All heavy atoms as a GROMACS GRO file, in nm:
protein
  626
    1MET      N    1   1.583  -1.329  -0.051
    1MET     CA    2   1.532  -1.272   0.062
    1MET      C    3   1.393  -1.211   0.032
    1MET      O    4   1.392  -1.134  -0.065
    1MET     CB    5   1.618  -1.185   0.131
    1MET     CG    6   1.563  -1.132   0.262
    1MET     SD    7   1.674  -1.009   0.343
    1MET     CE    8   1.821  -1.098   0.382
    2THR      N    9   1.299  -1.239   0.105
    2THR     CA   10   1.162  -1.163   0.078
    2THR      C   11   1.151  -1.053   0.166
    2THR      O   12   1.210  -1.027   0.265
    2THR     CB   13   1.045  -1.263   0.097
    2THR    OG1   14   1.058  -1.306   0.239
    2THR    CG2   15   1.060  -1.380  -0.001
    3HIS      N   16   1.063  -0.953   0.115
    3HIS     CA   17   1.037  -0.824   0.192
    3HIS      C   18   0.897  -0.787   0.190
    3HIS      O   19   0.828  -0.825   0.093
    3HIS     CB   20   1.126  -0.708   0.135
    3HIS     CG   21   1.272  -0.734   0.119
    3HIS    ND1   22   1.350  -0.714   0.231
    3HIS    CD2   23   1.349  -0.776   0.021
    3HIS    CE1   24   1.482  -0.748   0.194
    3HIS    NE2   25   1.483  -0.777   0.075
    4VAL      N   26   0.848  -0.735   0.292
    4VAL     CA   27   0.704  -0.700   0.298
    4VAL      C   28   0.703  -0.553   0.227
    4VAL      O   29   0.786  -0.462   0.271
    4VAL     CB   30   0.662  -0.682   0.444
    4VAL    CG1   31   0.514  -0.624   0.455
    4VAL    CG2   32   0.667  -0.828   0.504
    5VAL      N   33   0.623  -0.532   0.146
    5VAL     CA   34   0.601  -0.403   0.070
    5VAL      C   35   0.458  -0.361   0.115
    5VAL      O   36   0.362  -0.412   0.087
    5VAL     CB   37   0.614  -0.413  -0.080
    5VAL    CG1   38   0.591  -0.277  -0.143
    5VAL    CG2   39   0.743  -0.475  -0.110
    6LEU      N   40   0.447  -0.251   0.188
    6LEU     CA   41   0.328  -0.201   0.238
    6LEU      C   42   0.264  -0.096   0.150
    6LEU      O   43   0.214   0.015   0.194
    6LEU     CB   44   0.348  -0.136   0.374
    6LEU     CG   45   0.404  -0.239   0.483
    6LEU    CD1   46   0.445  -0.174   0.603
    6LEU    CD2   47   0.320  -0.358   0.501
    7SER      N   48   0.259  -0.125   0.016
    7SER     CA   49   0.205  -0.040  -0.069
    7SER      C   50   0.162  -0.114  -0.200
    7SER      O   51   0.230  -0.210  -0.235
    7SER     CB   52   0.296   0.077  -0.116
    7SER     OG   53   0.252   0.155  -0.208
    8ASN      N   54   0.048  -0.057  -0.261
    8ASN     CA   55   0.010  -0.127  -0.388
    8ASN      C   56   0.092  -0.084  -0.504
    8ASN      O   57   0.091  -0.142  -0.599
    8ASN     CB   58  -0.143  -0.096  -0.425
    8ASN     CG   59  -0.233  -0.177  -0.311
    8ASN    OD1   60  -0.190  -0.281  -0.259
    8ASN    ND2   61  -0.336  -0.097  -0.274
    9ILE      N   62   0.160   0.031  -0.497
    9ILE     CA   63   0.236   0.097  -0.610
    9ILE      C   64   0.390   0.083  -0.562
    9ILE      O   65   0.420   0.120  -0.456
    9ILE     CB   66   0.202   0.219  -0.646
    9ILE    CG1   67   0.047   0.242  -0.656
    9ILE    CG2   68   0.266   0.295  -0.756
    9ILE    CD1   69  -0.008   0.166  -0.784
   10VAL      N   70   0.459   0.036  -0.658
   10VAL     CA   71   0.604   0.039  -0.635
   10VAL      C   72   0.673   0.107  -0.756
   10VAL      O   73   0.632   0.111  -0.860
   10VAL     CB   74   0.667  -0.102  -0.612
   10VAL    CG1   75   0.607  -0.177  -0.480
   10VAL    CG2   76   0.655  -0.193  -0.740
   11ALA      N   77   0.790   0.153  -0.721
   11ALA     CA   78   0.881   0.224  -0.826
   11ALA      C   79   1.026   0.213  -0.780
   11ALA      O   80   1.052   0.199  -0.672
   11ALA     CB   81   0.838   0.373  -0.841
   12SER      N   82   1.111   0.221  -0.876
   12SER     CA   83   1.255   0.216  -0.838
   12SER      C   84   1.314   0.351  -0.812
   12SER      O   85   1.247   0.454  -0.852
   12SER     CB   86   1.333   0.161  -0.958
   12SER     OG   87   1.330   0.248  -1.072
   13ILE      N   88   1.426   0.356  -0.744
   13ILE     CA   89   1.497   0.495  -0.727
   13ILE      C   90   1.534   0.559  -0.853
   13ILE      O   91   1.501   0.679  -0.869
   13ILE     CB   92   1.610   0.467  -0.639
   13ILE    CG1   93   1.554   0.441  -0.492
   13ILE    CG2   94   1.696   0.598  -0.638
   13ILE    CD1   95   1.689   0.422  -0.388
   14SER      N   96   1.558   0.480  -0.953
   14SER     CA   97   1.590   0.540  -1.085
   14SER      C   98   1.461   0.602  -1.138
   14SER      O   99   1.478   0.719  -1.201
   14SER     CB  100   1.634   0.422  -1.181
   14SER     OG  101   1.752   0.365  -1.139
   15GLU      N  102   1.348   0.539  -1.138
   15GLU     CA  103   1.221   0.600  -1.184
   15GLU      C  104   1.190   0.726  -1.109
   15GLU      O  105   1.145   0.840  -1.162
   15GLU     CB  106   1.102   0.503  -1.168
   15GLU     CG  107   1.111   0.392  -1.261
   15GLU     CD  108   0.995   0.289  -1.230
   15GLU    OE1  109   0.889   0.312  -1.285
   15GLU    OE2  110   1.020   0.209  -1.143
   16LEU      N  111   1.212   0.727  -0.975
   16LEU     CA  112   1.189   0.845  -0.887
   16LEU      C  113   1.275   0.960  -0.938
   16LEU      O  114   1.238   1.070  -0.946
   16LEU     CB  115   1.198   0.817  -0.745
   16LEU     CG  116   1.181   0.927  -0.651
   16LEU    CD1  117   1.038   0.966  -0.654
   16LEU    CD2  118   1.222   0.880  -0.499
   17LYS      N  119   1.412   0.927  -0.961
   17LYS     CA  120   1.503   1.035  -0.999
   17LYS      C  121   1.464   1.095  -1.136
   17LYS      O  122   1.466   1.216  -1.160
   17LYS     CB  123   1.639   0.982  -1.007
   17LYS     CG  124   1.703   0.956  -0.867
   17LYS     CD  125   1.848   0.893  -0.902
   17LYS     CE  126   1.917   0.858  -0.767
   17LYS     NZ  127   2.045   0.801  -0.789
   18ARG      N  128   1.419   1.001  -1.223
   18ARG     CA  129   1.384   1.055  -1.360
   18ARG      C  130   1.254   1.138  -1.368
   18ARG      O  131   1.261   1.234  -1.430
   18ARG     CB  132   1.365   0.936  -1.447
   18ARG     CG  133   1.365   0.960  -1.604
   18ARG     CD  134   1.358   0.823  -1.683
   18ARG     NE  135   1.432   0.718  -1.618
   18ARG     CZ  136   1.368   0.588  -1.579
   18ARG    NH1  137   1.249   0.579  -1.604
   18ARG    NH2  138   1.438   0.499  -1.524
   19ASN      N  139   1.153   1.103  -1.279
   19ASN     CA  140   1.031   1.175  -1.284
   19ASN      C  141   0.965   1.181  -1.138
   19ASN      O  142   0.875   1.103  -1.127
   19ASN     CB  143   0.935   1.120  -1.388
   19ASN     CG  144   0.816   1.207  -1.407
   19ASN    OD1  145   0.786   1.301  -1.342
   19ASN    ND2  146   0.721   1.149  -1.496
   20PRO      N  147   1.014   1.257  -1.053
   20PRO     CA  148   0.968   1.246  -0.905
   20PRO      C  149   0.816   1.262  -0.900
   20PRO      O  150   0.740   1.199  -0.835
   20PRO     CB  151   1.046   1.366  -0.840
   20PRO     CG  152   1.143   1.399  -0.932
   20PRO     CD  153   1.124   1.360  -1.068
   21MET      N  154   0.763   1.378  -0.962
   21MET     CA  155   0.623   1.408  -0.942
   21MET      C  156   0.537   1.298  -1.021
   21MET      O  157   0.422   1.266  -0.980
   21MET     CB  158   0.592   1.543  -0.990
   21MET     CG  159   0.649   1.648  -0.903
   21MET     SD  160   0.618   1.626  -0.723
   21MET     CE  161   0.436   1.666  -0.720
   22GLY      N  162   0.580   1.249  -1.134
   22GLY     CA  163   0.516   1.141  -1.209
   22GLY      C  164   0.501   1.023  -1.120
   22GLY      O  165   0.407   0.947  -1.129
   23THR      N  166   0.621   0.978  -1.049
   23THR     CA  167   0.618   0.868  -0.972
   23THR      C  168   0.521   0.877  -0.854
   23THR      O  169   0.448   0.783  -0.823
   23THR     CB  170   0.758   0.842  -0.902
   23THR    OG1  171   0.859   0.835  -1.018
   23THR    CG2  172   0.766   0.717  -0.834
   24VAL      N  173   0.517   1.003  -0.791
   24VAL     CA  174   0.419   1.019  -0.681
   24VAL      C  175   0.273   1.014  -0.736
   24VAL      O  176   0.180   0.958  -0.674
   24VAL     CB  177   0.440   1.152  -0.606
   24VAL    CG1  178   0.338   1.185  -0.516
   24VAL    CG2  179   0.592   1.151  -0.541
   25ALA      N  180   0.249   1.074  -0.852
   25ALA     CA  181   0.118   1.079  -0.914
   25ALA      C  182   0.075   0.937  -0.946
   25ALA      O  183  -0.053   0.904  -0.948
   25ALA     CB  184   0.117   1.160  -1.025
   26ALA      N  185   0.159   0.849  -0.977
   26ALA     CA  186   0.124   0.705  -1.005
   26ALA      C  187   0.057   0.634  -0.908
   26ALA      O  188  -0.026   0.542  -0.920
   26ALA     CB  189   0.249   0.638  -1.054
   27GLY      N  190   0.085   0.680  -0.782
   27GLY     CA  191   0.021   0.636  -0.658
   27GLY      C  192  -0.129   0.657  -0.645
   27GLY      O  193  -0.204   0.602  -0.575
   28GLY      N  194  -0.174   0.762  -0.719
   28GLY     CA  195  -0.310   0.805  -0.718
   28GLY      C  196  -0.365   0.852  -0.580
   28GLY      O  197  -0.485   0.822  -0.537
   29GLY      N  198  -0.281   0.925  -0.506
   29GLY     CA  199  -0.314   0.982  -0.378
   29GLY      C  200  -0.269   0.876  -0.275
   29GLY      O  201  -0.293   0.906  -0.145
   30GLN      N  202  -0.213   0.763  -0.298
   30GLN     CA  203  -0.168   0.664  -0.188
   30GLN      C  204  -0.012   0.664  -0.191
   30GLN      O  205   0.047   0.716  -0.297
   30GLN     CB  206  -0.230   0.532  -0.220
   30GLN     CG  207  -0.378   0.526  -0.206
   30GLN     CD  208  -0.438   0.386  -0.236
   30GLN    OE1  209  -0.362   0.295  -0.285
   30GLN    NE2  210  -0.560   0.365  -0.198
   31SER      N  211   0.036   0.596  -0.098
   31SER     CA  212   0.183   0.588  -0.082
   31SER      C  213   0.235   0.498  -0.197
   31SER      O  214   0.167   0.422  -0.251
   31SER     CB  215   0.219   0.531   0.049
   31SER     OG  216   0.170   0.400   0.069
   32VAL      N  217   0.366   0.526  -0.232
   32VAL     CA  218   0.437   0.457  -0.331
   32VAL      C  219   0.571   0.398  -0.272
   32VAL      O  220   0.639   0.475  -0.206
   32VAL     CB  221   0.486   0.547  -0.454
   32VAL    CG1  222   0.556   0.468  -0.559
   32VAL    CG2  223   0.359   0.611  -0.517
   33ALA      N  224   0.587   0.270  -0.276
   33ALA     CA  225   0.713   0.221  -0.234
   33ALA      C  226   0.825   0.235  -0.329
   33ALA      O  227   0.807   0.198  -0.437
   33ALA     CB  228   0.696   0.063  -0.193
   34ILE      N  229   0.930   0.280  -0.272
   34ILE     CA  230   1.052   0.308  -0.361
   34ILE      C  231   1.151   0.192  -0.320
   34ILE      O  232   1.187   0.179  -0.210
   34ILE     CB  233   1.118   0.450  -0.333
   34ILE    CG1  234   1.021   0.556  -0.355
   34ILE    CG2  235   1.237   0.474  -0.421
   34ILE    CD1  236   0.945   0.567  -0.487
   35LEU      N  237   1.185   0.126  -0.432
   35LEU     CA  238   1.272   0.013  -0.415
   35LEU      C  239   1.414   0.044  -0.454
   35LEU      O  240   1.437   0.121  -0.558
   35LEU     CB  241   1.228  -0.111  -0.501
   35LEU     CG  242   1.076  -0.152  -0.477
   35LEU    CD1  243   1.048  -0.263  -0.582
   35LEU    CD2  244   1.058  -0.182  -0.334
   36ASN      N  245   1.505  -0.013  -0.382
   36ASN     CA  246   1.648  -0.008  -0.423
   36ASN      C  247   1.702  -0.144  -0.430
   36ASN      O  248   1.710  -0.218  -0.328
   36ASN     CB  249   1.728   0.079  -0.308
   36ASN     CG  250   1.876   0.088  -0.355
   36ASN    OD1  251   1.912   0.096  -0.460
   36ASN    ND2  252   1.957   0.114  -0.244
   37ARG      N  253   1.729  -0.182  -0.552
   37ARG     CA  254   1.786  -0.326  -0.571
   37ARG      C  255   1.671  -0.421  -0.525
   37ARG      O  256   1.700  -0.519  -0.447
   37ARG     CB  257   1.914  -0.351  -0.512
   37ARG     CG  258   2.016  -0.271  -0.566
   37ARG     CD  259   2.163  -0.319  -0.523
   37ARG     NE  260   2.268  -0.243  -0.596
   37ARG     CZ  261   2.348  -0.166  -0.545
   37ARG    NH1  262   2.351  -0.145  -0.415
   37ARG    NH2  263   2.442  -0.105  -0.622
   38ASN      N  264   1.548  -0.400  -0.557
   38ASN     CA  265   1.426  -0.491  -0.534
   38ASN      C  266   1.397  -0.503  -0.385
   38ASN      O  267   1.337  -0.598  -0.334
   38ASN     CB  268   1.448  -0.618  -0.596
   38ASN     CG  269   1.430  -0.616  -0.738
   38ASN    OD1  270   1.361  -0.525  -0.796
   38ASN    ND2  271   1.505  -0.696  -0.808
   39GLU      N  272   1.448  -0.418  -0.296
   39GLU     CA  273   1.427  -0.410  -0.167
   39GLU      C  274   1.354  -0.275  -0.115
   39GLU      O  275   1.411  -0.157  -0.177
   39GLU     CB  276   1.552  -0.408  -0.069
   39GLU     CG  277   1.610  -0.544  -0.084
   39GLU     CD  278   1.735  -0.557   0.001
   39GLU    OE1  279   1.743  -0.468   0.106
   39GLU    OE2  280   1.816  -0.644  -0.016
   40PRO      N  281   1.254  -0.265  -0.036
   40PRO     CA  282   1.191  -0.125  -0.013
   40PRO      C  283   1.291  -0.047   0.067
   40PRO      O  284   1.358  -0.086   0.152
   40PRO     CB  285   1.077  -0.170   0.092
   40PRO     CG  286   1.063  -0.320   0.065
   40PRO     CD  287   1.185  -0.367   0.020
   41ALA      N  288   1.324   0.070   0.012
   41ALA     CA  289   1.410   0.168   0.076
   41ALA      C  290   1.329   0.280   0.150
   41ALA      O  291   1.378   0.315   0.267
   41ALA     CB  292   1.489   0.241  -0.042
   42PHE      N  293   1.218   0.318   0.100
   42PHE     CA  294   1.139   0.417   0.173
   42PHE      C  295   1.000   0.432   0.105
   42PHE      O  296   0.986   0.365  -0.004
   42PHE     CB  297   1.206   0.554   0.186
   42PHE     CG  298   1.235   0.620   0.060
   42PHE    CD1  299   1.135   0.713  -0.009
   42PHE    CD2  300   1.348   0.612  -0.003
   42PHE    CE1  301   1.173   0.779  -0.118
   42PHE    CE2  302   1.388   0.662  -0.126
   42PHE     CZ  303   1.302   0.756  -0.188
   43TYR      N  304   0.910   0.498   0.151
   43TYR     CA  305   0.783   0.529   0.104
   43TYR      C  306   0.760   0.677   0.075
   43TYR      O  307   0.799   0.751   0.160
   43TYR     CB  308   0.668   0.482   0.194
   43TYR     CG  309   0.674   0.326   0.215
   43TYR    CD1  310   0.752   0.272   0.298
   43TYR    CD2  311   0.595   0.245   0.129
   43TYR    CE1  312   0.755   0.136   0.330
   43TYR    CE2  313   0.613   0.111   0.147
   43TYR     CZ  314   0.674   0.048   0.248
   43TYR     OH  315   0.685  -0.083   0.258
   44CYS      N  316   0.717   0.714  -0.050
   44CYS     CA  317   0.661   0.840  -0.087
   44CYS      C  318   0.518   0.851  -0.038
   44CYS      O  319   0.436   0.780  -0.098
   44CYS     CB  320   0.686   0.861  -0.229
   44CYS     SG  321   0.843   0.893  -0.283
   45VAL      N  322   0.492   0.943   0.051
   45VAL     CA  323   0.356   0.947   0.106
   45VAL      C  324   0.300   1.086   0.072
   45VAL      O  325   0.358   1.192   0.121
   45VAL     CB  326   0.351   0.922   0.255
   45VAL    CG1  327   0.207   0.937   0.308
   45VAL    CG2  328   0.418   0.798   0.292
   46PRO      N  329   0.193   1.104  -0.003
   46PRO     CA  330   0.144   1.223  -0.036
   46PRO      C  331   0.085   1.291   0.094
   46PRO      O  332   0.064   1.235   0.189
   46PRO     CB  333   0.021   1.196  -0.122
   46PRO     CG  334   0.049   1.073  -0.185
   46PRO     CD  335   0.129   0.993  -0.073
   47ALA      N  336   0.088   1.426   0.089
   47ALA     CA  337   0.069   1.511   0.204
   47ALA      C  338  -0.069   1.477   0.269
   47ALA      O  339  -0.077   1.470   0.391
   47ALA     CB  340   0.070   1.659   0.168
   48LYS      N  341  -0.162   1.454   0.186
   48LYS     CA  342  -0.305   1.433   0.248
   48LYS      C  343  -0.298   1.288   0.336
   48LYS      O  344  -0.357   1.287   0.433
   48LYS     CB  345  -0.409   1.431   0.139
   48LYS     CG  346  -0.469   1.563   0.094
   48LYS     CD  347  -0.585   1.538   0.004
   48LYS     CE  348  -0.644   1.681  -0.028
   48LYS     NZ  349  -0.768   1.665  -0.102
   49GLU      N  350  -0.238   1.195   0.272
   49GLU     CA  351  -0.229   1.070   0.331
   49GLU      C  352  -0.148   1.086   0.461
   49GLU      O  353  -0.173   1.020   0.568
   49GLU     CB  354  -0.162   0.958   0.244
   49GLU     CG  355  -0.171   0.827   0.306
   49GLU     CD  356  -0.126   0.725   0.214
   49GLU    OE1  357  -0.111   0.745   0.098
   49GLU    OE2  358  -0.114   0.601   0.268
   50TYR      N  359  -0.048   1.158   0.461
   50TYR     CA  360   0.045   1.173   0.570
   50TYR      C  361  -0.038   1.241   0.687
   50TYR      O  362  -0.023   1.202   0.801
   50TYR     CB  363   0.165   1.257   0.542
   50TYR     CG  364   0.271   1.281   0.646
   50TYR    CD1  365   0.358   1.164   0.686
   50TYR    CD2  366   0.278   1.375   0.719
   50TYR    CE1  367   0.443   1.187   0.794
   50TYR    CE2  368   0.366   1.402   0.828
   50TYR     CZ  369   0.461   1.299   0.851
   50TYR     OH  370   0.540   1.308   0.966
   51GLU      N  371  -0.101   1.348   0.650
   51GLU     CA  372  -0.180   1.419   0.741
   51GLU      C  373  -0.292   1.325   0.811
   51GLU      O  374  -0.320   1.326   0.935
   51GLU     CB  375  -0.266   1.536   0.676
   51GLU     CG  376  -0.333   1.620   0.778
   51GLU     CD  377  -0.398   1.735   0.704
   51GLU    OE1  378  -0.365   1.780   0.595
   51GLU    OE2  379  -0.499   1.784   0.777
   52ALA      N  380  -0.350   1.246   0.719
   52ALA     CA  381  -0.451   1.138   0.776
   52ALA      C  382  -0.391   1.042   0.870
   52ALA      O  383  -0.438   1.003   0.979
   52ALA     CB  384  -0.511   1.076   0.667
   53MET      N  385  -0.262   1.000   0.835
   53MET     CA  386  -0.190   0.906   0.932
   53MET      C  387  -0.156   0.970   1.065
   53MET      O  388  -0.168   0.912   1.159
   53MET     CB  389  -0.066   0.861   0.862
   53MET     CG  390  -0.093   0.760   0.752
   53MET     SD  391   0.068   0.680   0.670
   53MET     CE  392   0.177   0.803   0.690
   54MET      N  393  -0.119   1.092   1.063
   54MET     CA  394  -0.076   1.166   1.183
   54MET      C  395  -0.203   1.189   1.257
   54MET      O  396  -0.187   1.188   1.384
   54MET     CB  397   0.000   1.301   1.151
   54MET     CG  398   0.123   1.275   1.078
   54MET     SD  399   0.238   1.160   1.157
   54MET     CE  400   0.283   1.246   1.302
   55ASN      N  401  -0.309   1.223   1.203
   55ASN     CA  402  -0.442   1.243   1.288
   55ASN      C  403  -0.478   1.117   1.346
   55ASN      O  404  -0.530   1.117   1.458
   55ASN     CB  405  -0.547   1.305   1.198
   55ASN     CG  406  -0.529   1.443   1.158
   55ASN    OD1  407  -0.466   1.522   1.227
   55ASN    ND2  408  -0.597   1.487   1.046
   56ARG      N  409  -0.462   1.007   1.276
   56ARG     CA  410  -0.504   0.872   1.329
   56ARG      C  411  -0.421   0.828   1.450
   56ARG      O  412  -0.463   0.780   1.544
   56ARG     CB  413  -0.495   0.767   1.224
   56ARG     CG  414  -0.530   0.634   1.259
   56ARG     CD  415  -0.673   0.617   1.296
   56ARG     NE  416  -0.700   0.470   1.318
   56ARG     CZ  417  -0.790   0.425   1.419
   56ARG    NH1  418  -0.846   0.519   1.491
   56ARG    NH2  419  -0.800   0.299   1.441
   57LEU      N  420  -0.284   0.861   1.424
   57LEU     CA  421  -0.196   0.830   1.535
   57LEU      C  422  -0.217   0.915   1.665
   57LEU      O  423  -0.211   0.868   1.766
   57LEU     CB  424  -0.049   0.864   1.490
   57LEU     CG  425   0.063   0.827   1.584
   57LEU    CD1  426   0.073   0.692   1.632
   57LEU    CD2  427   0.197   0.877   1.521
   58GLU      N  428  -0.253   1.042   1.637
   58GLU     CA  429  -0.299   1.132   1.750
   58GLU      C  430  -0.414   1.078   1.821
   58GLU      O  431  -0.421   1.074   1.940
   58GLU     CB  432  -0.307   1.271   1.711
   58GLU     CG  433  -0.353   1.376   1.826
   58GLU     CD  434  -0.370   1.515   1.771
   58GLU    OE1  435  -0.348   1.549   1.641
   58GLU    OE2  436  -0.400   1.589   1.846
   59ASP      N  437  -0.505   1.031   1.744
   59ASP     CA  438  -0.642   0.974   1.797
   59ASP      C  439  -0.604   0.852   1.884
   59ASP      O  440  -0.648   0.836   1.984
   59ASP     CB  441  -0.732   0.948   1.690
   59ASP     CG  442  -0.801   1.056   1.628
   59ASP    OD1  443  -0.783   1.171   1.679
   59ASP    OD2  444  -0.862   1.044   1.507
   60LEU      N  445  -0.516   0.768   1.832
   60LEU     CA  446  -0.479   0.634   1.910
   60LEU      C  447  -0.398   0.666   2.031
   60LEU      O  448  -0.434   0.602   2.141
   60LEU     CB  449  -0.385   0.561   1.816
   60LEU     CG  450  -0.474   0.485   1.699
   60LEU    CD1  451  -0.359   0.416   1.612
   60LEU    CD2  452  -0.581   0.389   1.745
   61GLU      N  453  -0.325   0.781   2.033
   61GLU     CA  454  -0.255   0.812   2.153
   61GLU      C  455  -0.345   0.875   2.270
   61GLU      O  456  -0.334   0.854   2.381
   61GLU     CB  457  -0.139   0.918   2.121
   61GLU     CG  458  -0.020   0.856   2.046
   61GLU     CD  459   0.070   0.973   1.999
   61GLU    OE1  460   0.044   1.079   1.995
   61GLU    OE2  461   0.180   0.929   1.943
   62LEU      N  462  -0.448   0.947   2.212
   62LEU     CA  463  -0.548   1.005   2.307
   62LEU      C  464  -0.637   0.893   2.360
   62LEU      O  465  -0.683   0.889   2.486
   62LEU     CB  466  -0.635   1.107   2.238
   62LEU     CG  467  -0.574   1.238   2.199
   62LEU    CD1  468  -0.665   1.326   2.104
   62LEU    CD2  469  -0.535   1.314   2.330
   63ILE      N  470  -0.676   0.804   2.272
   63ILE     CA  471  -0.745   0.676   2.334
   63ILE      C  472  -0.679   0.612   2.441
   63ILE      O  473  -0.725   0.574   2.545
   63ILE     CB  474  -0.780   0.586   2.215
   63ILE    CG1  475  -0.887   0.654   2.128
   63ILE    CG2  476  -0.830   0.454   2.255
   63ILE    CD1  477  -0.915   0.577   1.993
   64ALA      N  478  -0.531   0.592   2.416
   64ALA     CA  479  -0.458   0.521   2.514
   64ALA      C  480  -0.454   0.599   2.644
   64ALA      O  481  -0.453   0.537   2.753
   64ALA     CB  482  -0.318   0.489   2.462
   65LEU      N  483  -0.437   0.728   2.631
   65LEU     CA  484  -0.441   0.810   2.755
   65LEU      C  485  -0.579   0.818   2.834
   65LEU      O  486  -0.575   0.795   2.953
   65LEU     CB  487  -0.409   0.954   2.706
   65LEU     CG  488  -0.393   1.072   2.820
   65LEU    CD1  489  -0.292   1.026   2.910
   65LEU    CD2  490  -0.376   1.193   2.762
   66CYS      N  491  -0.683   0.805   2.751
   66CYS     CA  492  -0.815   0.800   2.816
   66CYS      C  493  -0.826   0.659   2.891
   66CYS      O  494  -0.878   0.661   2.994
   66CYS     CB  495  -0.923   0.813   2.711
   66CYS     SG  496  -0.943   0.981   2.648
   67LYS      N  497  -0.785   0.555   2.824
   67LYS     CA  498  -0.798   0.418   2.895
   67LYS      C  499  -0.702   0.413   3.016
   67LYS      O  500  -0.741   0.358   3.115
   67LYS     CB  501  -0.754   0.312   2.795
   67LYS     CG  502  -0.867   0.290   2.677
   67LYS     CD  503  -0.834   0.168   2.603
   67LYS     CE  504  -0.930   0.151   2.500
   67LYS     NZ  505  -1.054   0.102   2.542
   68GLU      N  506  -0.591   0.486   3.012
   68GLU     CA  507  -0.499   0.484   3.120
   68GLU      C  508  -0.561   0.568   3.241
   68GLU      O  509  -0.543   0.513   3.349
   68GLU     CB  510  -0.372   0.557   3.086
   68GLU     CG  511  -0.273   0.562   3.189
   68GLU     CD  512  -0.148   0.630   3.131
   68GLU    OE1  513  -0.096   0.606   3.021
   68GLU    OE2  514  -0.098   0.739   3.202
   69ARG      N  515  -0.632   0.654   3.212
   69ARG     CA  516  -0.695   0.747   3.310
   69ARG      C  517  -0.838   0.716   3.357
   69ARG      O  518  -0.897   0.771   3.444
   69ARG     CB  519  -0.700   0.900   3.268
   69ARG     CG  520  -0.554   0.941   3.261
   69ARG     CD  521  -0.550   1.078   3.211
   69ARG     NE  522  -0.414   1.148   3.197
   69ARG     CZ  523  -0.388   1.263   3.160
   69ARG    NH1  524  -0.487   1.346   3.124
   69ARG    NH2  525  -0.266   1.311   3.164
   70GLU      N  526  -0.910   0.619   3.282
   70GLU     CA  527  -1.037   0.596   3.308
   70GLU      C  528  -1.083   0.549   3.450
   70GLU      O  529  -1.198   0.566   3.502
   70GLU     CB  530  -1.110   0.508   3.208
   70GLU     CG  531  -1.066   0.350   3.229
   70GLU     CD  532  -1.124   0.277   3.109
   70GLU    OE1  533  -1.202   0.310   3.038
   70GLU    OE2  534  -1.070   0.161   3.088
   71ASN      N  535  -0.985   0.494   3.521
   71ASN     CA  536  -1.016   0.445   3.665
   71ASN      C  537  -0.955   0.539   3.763
   71ASN      O  538  -0.962   0.511   3.888
   71ASN     CB  539  -0.951   0.312   3.678
   71ASN     CG  540  -1.029   0.205   3.601
   71ASN    OD1  541  -1.149   0.205   3.585
   71ASN    ND2  542  -0.955   0.111   3.550
   72ASP      N  543  -0.902   0.660   3.718
   72ASP     CA  544  -0.855   0.753   3.819
   72ASP      C  545  -0.975   0.823   3.899
   72ASP      O  546  -1.090   0.827   3.849
   72ASP     CB  547  -0.783   0.871   3.735
   72ASP     CG  548  -0.654   0.841   3.684
   72ASP    OD1  549  -0.602   0.725   3.712
   72ASP    OD2  550  -0.591   0.924   3.626
   73PRO      N  551  -0.944   0.851   4.023
   73PRO     CA  552  -1.057   0.916   4.108
   73PRO      C  553  -1.100   1.038   4.031
   73PRO      O  554  -1.017   1.118   3.977
   73PRO     CB  555  -0.988   0.943   4.233
   73PRO     CG  556  -0.853   0.938   4.210
   73PRO     CD  557  -0.828   0.856   4.101
   74THR      N  558  -1.236   1.077   4.068
   74THR     CA  559  -1.277   1.195   3.998
   74THR      C  560  -1.306   1.296   4.112
   74THR      O  561  -1.308   1.269   4.237
   74THR     CB  562  -1.423   1.178   3.928
   74THR    OG1  563  -1.503   1.112   4.031
   74THR    CG2  564  -1.416   1.064   3.814
   75ILE      N  565  -1.292   1.425   4.075
   75ILE     CA  566  -1.310   1.536   4.167
   75ILE      C  567  -1.440   1.611   4.119
   75ILE      O  568  -1.444   1.666   4.020
   75ILE     CB  569  -1.187   1.614   4.179
   75ILE    CG1  570  -1.066   1.536   4.235
   75ILE    CG2  571  -1.211   1.738   4.273
   75ILE    CD1  572  -0.946   1.611   4.212
   76LYS      N  573  -1.535   1.632   4.208
   76LYS     CA  574  -1.649   1.704   4.167
   76LYS      C  575  -1.618   1.856   4.190
   76LYS      O  576  -1.567   1.893   4.308
   76LYS     CB  577  -1.775   1.659   4.248
   76LYS     CG  578  -1.822   1.521   4.219
   76LYS     CD  579  -1.954   1.491   4.274
   76LYS     CE  580  -1.987   1.353   4.236
   76LYS     NZ  581  -2.122   1.323   4.198
   77VAL      N  582  -1.658   1.934   4.092
   77VAL     CA  583  -1.625   2.074   4.103
   77VAL      C  584  -1.754   2.149   4.062
   77VAL      O  585  -1.814   2.111   3.968
   77VAL     CB  586  -1.520   2.119   4.005
   77VAL    CG1  587  -1.497   2.264   4.011
   77VAL    CG2  588  -1.388   2.050   4.035
   78SER      N  589  -1.790   2.247   4.145
   78SER     CA  590  -1.891   2.338   4.102
   78SER      C  591  -1.862   2.440   3.994
   78SER      O  592  -1.749   2.497   4.000
   78SER     CB  593  -1.955   2.411   4.229
   78SER     OG  594  -2.041   2.505   4.199
   79ILE      N  595  -1.945   2.468   3.898
   79ILE     CA  596  -1.916   2.563   3.806
   79ILE      C  597  -1.898   2.704   3.874
   79ILE      O  598  -1.821   2.785   3.815
   79ILE     CB  599  -2.022   2.570   3.689
   79ILE    CG1  600  -1.984   2.658   3.573
   79ILE    CG2  601  -2.150   2.637   3.752
   79ILE    CD1  602  -1.881   2.595   3.490
   80ASP      N  603  -1.949   2.724   3.978
   80ASP     CA  604  -1.933   2.845   4.059
   80ASP      C  605  -1.803   2.873   4.115
   80ASP      O  606  -1.746   2.980   4.147
   80ASP     CB  607  -2.048   2.869   4.157
   80ASP     CG  608  -2.186   2.879   4.106
   80ASP    OD1  609  -2.195   2.929   3.993
   80ASP    OD2  610  -2.271   2.822   4.166
   81ASP      N  611  -1.730   2.765   4.144
   81ASP     CA  612  -1.595   2.758   4.199
   81ASP      C  613  -1.502   2.788   4.103
   81ASP      O  614  -1.387   2.816   4.132
   81ASP     CB  615  -1.564   2.620   4.254
   81ASP     CG  616  -1.638   2.590   4.383
   81ASP    OD1  617  -1.705   2.689   4.439
   81ASP    OD2  618  -1.655   2.477   4.417
   82LEU      N  619  -1.531   2.774   3.972
   82LEU     CA  620  -1.429   2.809   3.866
   82LEU      C  621  -1.431   2.959   3.854
   82LEU      O  622  -1.352   3.024   3.814
   82LEU     CB  623  -1.472   2.734   3.737
   82LEU     CG  624  -1.466   2.580   3.744
   82LEU    CD1  625  -1.534   2.528   3.613
   82LEU    CD2  626  -1.335   2.528   3.769
   0.00000   0.00000   0.00000
């Protein structure tokens, strides 16, 4: 059976157990796919990359919200009314 691996660096769970920080460092700041019996089990994602992914996800959600609301009626308000 084939599996999609969404990382350039892979390591086994045994390698991760033996040297967790070394395994993460091997990714050079990118995610590391952790394999269990040659199948992707999970990904180790460094904090900076995770933060960037979460920021990108938030941006995509805001874009979707803007597109959803772009045809809503507008209400003109005077700054003096605020």
